[in-house]
C-alpha positions, 0 to 999 in steps of 0.5 A: 043157790041151795042146790049150788051150795050142796053141789059145792059141798059134794065136790069138796068131799070128792076132792078130799077123798081124791087127796087121801087116795093120791096121798096113799099112792104116794106113800106106797110109791115112796116105800117101794122106792126106798126098798128098791134103793136098799136092795140095789145098794146091797146088790152092789155090795154083794149078792144077798145069799152071801150075807152072813149074820152073827147070832146077835144080829139075826133077830127080829122084833115085832111090835103089833101095836094096839091103837091108842096105847102109847104105841107111837110114843114107844115106837119113836124111841125105837126110831131115835135109837136105831142109828146109834144101836145099829138096827132097822125100824120098819112100819107095817102099813096095812090098807085102811089099818086092817089088822087082819092080813089075807092068807097070801099076805101072811105068807109074804109077810112071814117070808119077808121078815124071816129072809130079808137079811139086809133088814136084820136086826129089825124092829117091825111095828104096825097095827096088826093082830098076832100072827103065828110064824110056826104055822108057816114052817119057820124055824126061828120065830120073831120076838113079839112085844106089846103094850096094852091099856085100861080098856075104857081109857083106851076107848076114850082116847081113841074117841077124841083122837078121831075128832081132834087128833093129837099134838103129834100131827096137829094139822091132819084132818081126822075122820070125825073132825067137826063132831063136838059131842063128848064121850059122855054125851055119846054114851048117854045117847047110845052112840055107835062110836062109844058102844061096848063093842068098840072095847073089843080090840086088845083081845083080838089083837093078841088072839090073832088071825082066827075068825073066832078072835074077832067074834065080839064077846068070845070066851075062846078068844079071851083064853087064846089071847091069854095063852098067846100073851104068856107063851108067844110074847117076850114082854107085854107092858101097860101104858100106865107103867110105860117107863118100867116096860122100857127099863125091862126091855133095855135090861133084857134086849140091850142090842135094841134098847140100850139108852132107851130108859135115859132117852124116855126120862130126859130126852127132848120128849119128841116121843111123847104124843097126847090126844087133844081136847080129851075130856075124862068120862064121868063116873056114871058113864064109866059105870054104864060101860062096866055093866057090859060083858064085853068090858068085863072080858076086856078088863079081865084080859087087861088085869091078867096082863098087868099081873103078869107084867108086875110079876116079871118086874118084881123078879127083875128090879129092886127098889131103893129110895123110891127108884127102881134098879135092874138086878145084876145077874143072879145065877152062876155055874159051878161043879163043872165036870170033867175038870179041864187040865 
């Protein structure tokens, strides 16, 4: 009987793996079919080389979203607005959510994003690390945006997400489902799922595809992530101030985000996503993680991003009666020569 019980469990596990594999194949087949339909539709309408885009439409935004930073909540706003604002939203689905692309996939991706005119203006999102388009000889680079979160809060959210999922897809079986151990208990026992090394994620996502980016605790990776945030990203917000991030995007990029702030504030909340069964860690647990050099580096990057975001916000809005308002245009041209007749 015992042997039969174990054999049944193994068989159930095999069936579950097969279901996941078939589900993955189905998703890929559907995606390929959708792409073929779009390309065939545009081929009927006219050859691709004849597609001419206005400068306003020749724009691509890439949101290389960090897991558990309210990325799904924000992305759903883009989906809600795409039909009204007339742009396309595309999910970058990498195998096993691997954030590092192979060299050949990097070439394919860059070529797709820059030359796929039928998908412009386009909003691409996915769990991929920063990719420098200039390395591939691209003349017009995409606009990068992102959101990051307090590193410990992000890790706690991810820990419980793997065990209990969220209210977005409550019926989906999660990888660690059935594990009832709290985050506090995990840290006290020195578990691998809550180890300081698991904090190392936001830095490599901004650092990019270099090997050193993924060496846990690399000072070079931290500095490169800071450099990219300042020089390669249009705007980086923080989860804790997501509404202000959306407000700034709407003011600066209305082609994509017109109506986003109002939708976030008063919509049906379809964009909201919350991890279930999440328990806040104790002060002792937090203090233990904060002793790690890895936390210190990830927190340094978070504080750097937060300071930059608050700097941008301070120069873009004014406060009145506890509400923030976007500033009107604050420059003009004068002394224009030669004078026209």
